[in-house]
C-alpha positions, 0 to 999 in steps of 0.5 A: 537588565530586568525592567525596574522602575526609575525610582528603584534603579535610582535608589539602588544606584544611590546605595552603590555610590554610598558603598563606594564612597565609604571605601569599606569594600574590596577592590573586586567588590568595588569593580562589581559595584561600579559595573552595576552602577553603570548599568543602572545609570544607563537604565535611568538615562534611557527611561529619562530619554523616553519620557522626554520624547513623550513630553516633546510629542505631547507638546507638539500635538498641543501646538498643532 
């Protein structure tokens, strides 16, 4: 997946969820949207994990 910002990935994920909730897409498109949503979700999780590690590192340096 190309490197997109957390905010853009989250916006795209929300759009996918809205489409799926509407129920107006075909089964094939639903599966494709689900796959894309899972990739975006993983991307967002990775970004959040990296941010958490950076925050922990800063906190550890402050407490040293």
